[in-house]
C-alpha positions in Angstrom: 102.4 101.9 68.1 102.7 100.5 71.6 103.1 103.3 74.2 106.2 102.6 76.2 107.6 104.1 79.4 110.8 105.7 78.3 112.0 107.3 81.5 115.2 106.2 82.8 116.0 106.4 86.2 119.9 107.4 86.9 121.9 104.9 88.9 133.6 98.1 95.8 133.7 95.9 98.0 131.4 96.2 100.9 134.2 96.9 103.4 132.4 95.3 106.3 133.4 92.2 108.3 129.8 90.7 108.3 129.2 87.6 106.3 125.7 89.0 105.5 125.6 92.7 105.0 122.6 94.8 106.0 120.6 96.8 103.5 122.3 100.0 104.9 125.7 98.4 104.3 124.7 97.7 100.6 123.4 101.3 100.1 126.6 102.8 101.5 128.8 100.4 99.4 126.8 101.4 96.3 127.6 105.1 96.8 131.2 104.3 97.5 131.4 102.1 94.4 129.9 104.9 92.2 132.7 107.2 93.3 131.7 108.5 96.7 129.1 111.0 97.9 131.3 114.1 97.2 131.8 113.1 93.6 128.1 112.5 93.1 127.2 115.8 94.7 129.7 117.6 92.4 127.5 116.7 89.4 124.5 118.9 88.9 123.5 118.1 85.3 123.9 115.4 82.7 123.6 115.2 78.9 123.7 111.6 77.6 123.4 110.6 73.9 123.2 107.2 72.3 120.7 104.8 70.8 117.5 103.1 72.0 116.6 99.7 70.6 113.0 98.5 70.9 112.8 94.7 70.4 109.1 94.8 70.0 109.4 96.9 66.9 112.8 95.8 65.8 113.9 99.5 65.7 117.0 101.4 66.8 116.7 105.2 67.2 118.9 108.1 68.3 118.2 109.4 71.7 119.3 112.3 74.0 118.8 112.3 77.8 119.0 115.6 79.7 118.8 115.7 83.5 119.3 118.4 86.1 119.3 118.5 89.9 117.2 118.1 91.9 114.6 116.1 89.8 114.3 117.3 86.2 114.5 114.8 83.4 113.8 114.5 79.7 114.5 111.9 77.0 114.0 112.6 73.3 114.0 109.6 70.9 114.0 110.5 67.2 111.9 107.9 65.3 112.2 109.9 62.1 112.7 113.5 60.9 109.0 114.2 61.8 108.2 111.8 64.6 109.6 111.3 68.1 109.0 109.8 71.5 109.5 111.9 74.6 109.2 111.7 78.4 109.6 115.0 80.3 109.5 115.5 84.0 109.7 119.0 85.6 109.6 118.1 89.3 105.9 118.5 89.9 104.5 117.7 86.5 105.4 115.5 83.5 104.3 114.5 80.0 104.8 111.7 77.5 104.7 112.1 73.8 104.2 109.6 71.0 103.0 110.1 67.4 99.7 108.2 67.9 98.4 109.8 71.1 100.3 113.2 71.1 101.1 114.9 74.3 99.8 113.1 77.4 100.1 114.5 81.0 101.3 112.2 83.7 98.7 111.2 86.2 99.2 111.3 90.0 100.7 107.8 90.1 103.1 108.5 87.2 104.2 111.7 89.0 104.8 109.9 92.3 106.9 107.3 90.5 108.8 109.9 88.5 109.6 112.0 91.5 111.8 109.1 92.9 112.9 107.6 89.5 114.2 110.9 88.4 115.7 112.0 91.7 119.0 113.3 90.4 120.8 112.1 93.5 118.8 108.8 93.8 121.8 106.7 94.9 122.3 109.0 97.9 118.6 108.9 98.9 117.8 105.2 98.9 116.9 105.2 102.6 114.3 108.0 102.0 113.0 106.4 98.8 112.7 103.0 100.4 111.9 103.5 104.1 111.4 99.7 104.5 114.2 97.5 103.2 114.4 93.8 104.0 117.4 91.6 104.9 119.6 90.9 101.9 119.8 87.4 100.4 122.4 86.1 98.1 121.4 85.1 94.5 122.8 84.7 91.0 122.0 87.0 88.2 123.6 85.8 84.9 127.2 85.2 85.8 127.2 87.7 88.7 126.7 86.9 92.4 124.5 89.5 94.0 122.8 90.6 97.2 119.1 91.0 96.6 117.1 93.4 98.8 113.3 93.7 98.8 112.6 97.4 99.2 109.2 99.1 99.9 108.9 102.6 98.5 106.9 105.3 100.2 104.3 104.9 97.4 103.8 101.8 95.3 104.5 98.1 95.4 107.7 96.5 96.8 110.7 96.4 94.5 113.9 94.3 94.3 117.3 95.8 94.2 120.3 93.7 93.1 123.8 94.7 94.2 126.9 93.0 92.8 128.5 91.2 95.6 132.0 91.9 94.3 131.8 95.6 93.2 128.9 96.9 95.3 127.3 98.4 92.1 123.6 98.2 91.5 123.2 95.7 88.6 119.4 95.2 88.5 116.1 96.6 89.7 112.7 94.9 89.5 109.4 96.9 89.9 105.9 97.3 88.6 104.1 100.2 86.8 100.4 100.7 85.9 99.7 101.5 82.3 96.5 102.4 80.5 97.0 99.9 77.7 98.3 96.8 79.6 97.4 97.3 83.3 100.1 96.3 85.7 103.4 95.6 83.9 106.5 94.0 85.5 109.8 95.5 84.6 113.4 94.3 85.2 116.2 96.8 84.5 119.7 95.6 84.1 122.6 98.1 84.5 125.7 97.0 82.6 129.0 98.2 81.1 129.9 100.6 84.0 132.5 103.2 83.0 134.1 106.0 84.9 133.1 109.6 83.8 135.1 112.2 85.8 135.4 109.8 88.7 131.8 108.6 88.7 130.8 105.2 87.5 128.0 105.2 84.9 126.2 102.2 83.3 126.6 102.8 79.6 124.0 100.0 78.8 120.6 99.8 80.5 118.2 97.1 79.6 114.5 97.5 80.6 112.6 94.2 80.0 108.9 93.4 80.2 107.3 90.0 79.5 106.6 91.3 75.9 109.5 93.5 74.9 112.8 95.0 75.9 114.2 98.5 75.6 118.0 98.7 75.3 119.6 102.1 76.0 123.2 102.3 74.8 125.0 105.5 75.7 127.9 106.7 73.5 128.5 110.1 75.2 128.0 111.2 78.8 128.7 114.8 79.8 128.5 116.1 83.4 127.7 119.7 84.3 126.9 120.6 80.7 124.6 123.6 80.3 121.0 122.4 80.4 118.3 125.1 80.2 115.1 124.8 82.1 113.2 125.0 78.8 114.4 121.4 78.2 111.8 120.4 80.8 108.8 122.5 79.5 105.6 120.8 78.3 106.4 119.4 74.8 104.8 120.9 71.8 104.1 118.7 68.8 105.7 120.0 65.5 102.3 120.4 63.9 101.1 122.7 66.6 104.1 125.1 66.3 
């Protein structure tokens, strides 16, 4: 079974008179479009359930995502009654689980990426995550007109962030990850079907595409400030080892 990176990072009108906004304008408009900084800060945990479709395997499985401020994250994908895929990040350590290779700790590069991908308040911290952001350019993504920004993270290769020119929402992200099996893999994430949950806009469909396959996350339920125990982010234990 191909090992896949499951983690999922969590992601108005601009309101400025400039014909071409700055990257700072776009980041501010994005926060406003999501519901505003106060609304975002009022959420300290999330529980999201739905399905994950893997086009490489032609499978659709139930999944549960749990996240907790400031940077704790877990996703559990039930392949069957006995087998599951998991990614867990506990702030300074993380693990991935699949039926073939068992529990595998994240390496330093994985942890560095996860620390920003799973920043619970990522939309509020874009300037810190990407200290170098280029001048926006206008482009088309599907039927949407977007402002595209090349953004250099503190660690890693430059990424591209696509902000919808009409709503201000983030609609796509392009980046690279190093994997043991395939080397450098290019990803494009698409954020679709935004809906308001307690005043905060949430993409209920996220598509993560590589040149070889696509993972489609479809959320059916999103709960804010639900109780999430720290044990949800402990190192996974395989059923056979219990």
